[in-house]
N, C-alpha and C positions, 0 to 999 in steps of 0.2 A: 494021134496026138496033134493038137493044133500048133502050128509053127508061127513064130513072130511075123514072118513074111505074109502069112495068110490074113493077119489082122491089120497090117499096115503099121504106121508109126505116127506118133504125135508130131513128128517133125514134118510130115507131109501136110499138116494143116487140117482144117475141118473139111469134111466131105462136101463137094460142090459139083454143080453141073456147069460145064464150061459154056454152054449155049443159053443158059437161063438169063432172062432180062429182068432186072429188078423192077418190081411193080406190076409185072404182067399178070400175076395171079389175082390182083385186086383191080384189074382193068385200067391200069395207067399206061400211057405210051412209053416207048423205049427212051426217047429223047425229045427235047424241045419243051414248049410250054405244056404244063400238066404232067410232066414226068417227075419221078422221085427226085427230091432236092438233094444235091451233094451233101455229104456228111458235114463238111466244114461250116455250112450255113446255119446248121442247127445250134451249135454252141455259140457261134457269133451272135445270132439273134437272141439267145438266152442271156448272154452277157450284156447286151444292149438293154434288154428289158430289166435285168437286175440293177444295172447302173441307173436307169431312169427311176426305178422304184426307190432305190437308196437315196438318190438326189432329192426326190420329193419328200421322202421321210426325213432327211436331214434338215430340209427347210421348214417343214410343217410340224414334225414330231420329234425334233432333236435326235434323229437317228435311231429311234426305238426299234428293236429287233422285231417285235410283234407287228409293228406298223409296216415294216418291210414286207413281211409275209402277207399281211392283209392287202397291202397295195399290189403286190404281185398277183394275188388271186383276183382282185378286182380288175386290174388291167387285163389279165388274160381272159377272164370270162367275158368282160364287157367288149373288148376289141374282137375276140374270136366270134362272139355272137353277132355283133353289128357289122364287122368288116371282113371276117375270115382270116385276119392276121393281126398279130401284135405289132407295136411300133418297131421292135427289132426285126420282125419278119418283113415288114414293109421295106426297111432299109436293106435287108439281105435278099430282097425280091423273091420271097417265098410266101406261101399261104397254106392254110389248113382246109382240106376239103373232106366231106363225108364220103366214105367208100363202101360202107355196109349199113344195113338197117335203115330205119325210118324215123329215128328219134330226133327231136329238135336240136338245133345247134347249141342252144344254151345248156342243155343237159350234157351234150358231148363235151362242151368246153369246160364245164364244171368237173366232170369225171376225169378228163385229160389233165387238167390243172392239179386236181387233188392227187392223182397218181404220180404226177411229175414231182410234187413236193416230197413224196416218199423216197425218191432217188433211185431205188432198186429198179422199178419199172422203166426208168429212163436209160438204164445201161444194159438192159436185156433186149436184143434186137432179133428180128426174124430175117429170112433171106430176101425179103422185099425192102429192106432198110427201114422197117417200121419198128420203133421201140414199143415195148409192151403197153405203155400208156396210150399210144395211138391205136394199137390193136384192140384194146378193151373199149376205147371210145368209138371205134369204127371210123377213124380218120386217117389221113395221110398228109404229110407235108410235101408240097409240090412246088416247082418253079413256075414263074409266069413271065 
């Protein structure tokens, strides 16, 4: 018979490897420029981008909700394709880099942005601190 001690407990947390370095399986350094961005920078950059889009929408489109979404998609796809970072990511000193595959950045940016709007892929993360929308797009958010 299996004992509770054989299975562990939910109180012990998720299984993890103590020596594992986030980003190592996708070829990123452990720390410094090019390493996985700290968690707090992602929501900070997202909030800056949303506030920017909402401000532009309020001025140009009377705050229309659809205009907010369209502006968010345009800002993300345009800035990620041209510069590798959105305005919020520039401010938080992060940028998006391709880590797998050979698809063009415009396609990666569109896939990443579309999945981010679905919300669920943005809250499911892997052990490399990559949300699902980055895994699918083959990108990672790193510091510089």
